C-alpha positions as CSV (number, residue, x, y, z in Angstrom):
1,X,-0.1,0.2,0.0
2,X,1.3,3.5,-0.6
3,X,1.9,6.1,2.3
4,X,-1.0,8.4,2.9
5,X,-0.5,12.2,1.6
6,X,-2.7,14.7,3.3
7,X,-2.9,18.1,1.7
8,X,-4.5,21.5,2.8
9,X,-4.4,25.2,2.2
10,X,-3.7,28.0,4.5
11,X,-4.0,31.7,4.1
12,X,-3.0,34.8,6.3
13,X,-3.1,38.4,5.2
14,X,-2.1,38.3,1.8
15,X,0.0,34.8,1.9
16,X,-1.4,31.6,0.9
17,X,0.3,28.1,1.4
18,X,0.1,24.9,-0.2
19,X,0.9,21.9,2.3
20,X,1.5,18.1,1.7
21,X,2.3,15.8,4.3
22,X,3.5,12.3,4.0
23,X,5.2,9.8,6.7
24,X,9.0,10.4,6.9
25,X,11.9,11.9,9.0
26,X,10.9,15.4,9.9
27,X,11.9,17.4,6.7
28,X,10.2,20.8,6.0
29,X,10.7,22.1,2.9
30,X,9.2,25.5,1.8
31,X,9.5,26.4,-2.0
32,X,12.4,24.0,-2.5
33,X,14.5,25.2,0.7
34,X,14.7,23.8,4.4
35,X,12.4,26.0,6.4
36,X,15.5,27.0,8.5
37,X,17.0,28.5,5.2
38,X,13.5,29.9,4.0
39,X,12.8,31.8,7.2
40,X,15.3,34.0,8.4
41,X,14.0,34.2,11.9
42,X,13.8,31.5,14.4
43,X,10.5,32.5,15.7
44,X,8.9,32.1,12.0
45,X,10.3,28.1,12.0
46,X,8.9,27.9,15.6
47,X,5.7,29.3,14.3
48,X,5.4,26.8,11.5
49,X,6.5,23.7,13.7
50,X,3.9,24.4,16.4
51,X,1.0,22.3,15.1
52,X,3.6,19.5,14.7
53,X,4.7,19.8,18.7
54,X,1.2,20.1,20.0
55,X,0.1,16.8,18.1
56,X,3.8,15.1,19.1
57,X,4.2,14.6,15.4
58,X,7.5,16.7,15.1
59,X,10.3,14.5,13.4
60,X,8.1,11.7,12.1
61,X,6.5,13.4,9.1
62,X,7.8,15.4,5.8
63,X,6.1,18.6,4.8
64,X,6.4,20.1,1.5
65,X,4.9,23.6,1.2
66,X,4.4,26.0,-1.8
67,X,4.2,29.5,-0.3
68,X,3.6,32.7,-2.0
69,X,2.3,36.3,-1.6
70,X,2.8,38.7,1.4
71,X,5.7,38.7,3.4
72,X,7.8,36.0,5.5
73,X,5.5,36.3,8.9
74,X,2.3,36.2,6.7
75,X,3.8,33.1,4.7
76,X,4.6,31.4,8.2
77,X,1.1,32.0,9.5
78,X,-0.3,30.5,6.3
79,X,1.9,27.4,6.5
80,X,1.2,26.9,10.1
81,X,-2.5,27.0,9.3
82,X,-2.3,24.6,6.3
83,X,-0.2,22.2,8.3
84,X,-2.8,22.0,11.0
85,X,-5.5,21.7,8.7
86,X,-3.8,18.7,6.6
87,X,-3.3,17.2,10.3
88,X,-6.8,17.4,11.1
89,X,-7.5,15.0,8.2
């Protein structure tokens, strides 16, 4: 059987993020860059990881994100909402 894939969209301000979650090793890739490289501030990375910490899934799933529009703060919020929605599925 194939691994399940969960997808969702998150929006905040002018930003939108399309999130895809698959079982894996904990990689978070945003627009083909690691989350630490994409978001210049550690607080934004913490914001993105928040739904994973709450559900105790940090390090057990891989996340691929396509984010656009707005600034980095808005994109981080959109990614966080997209992750939360995908986890809900």
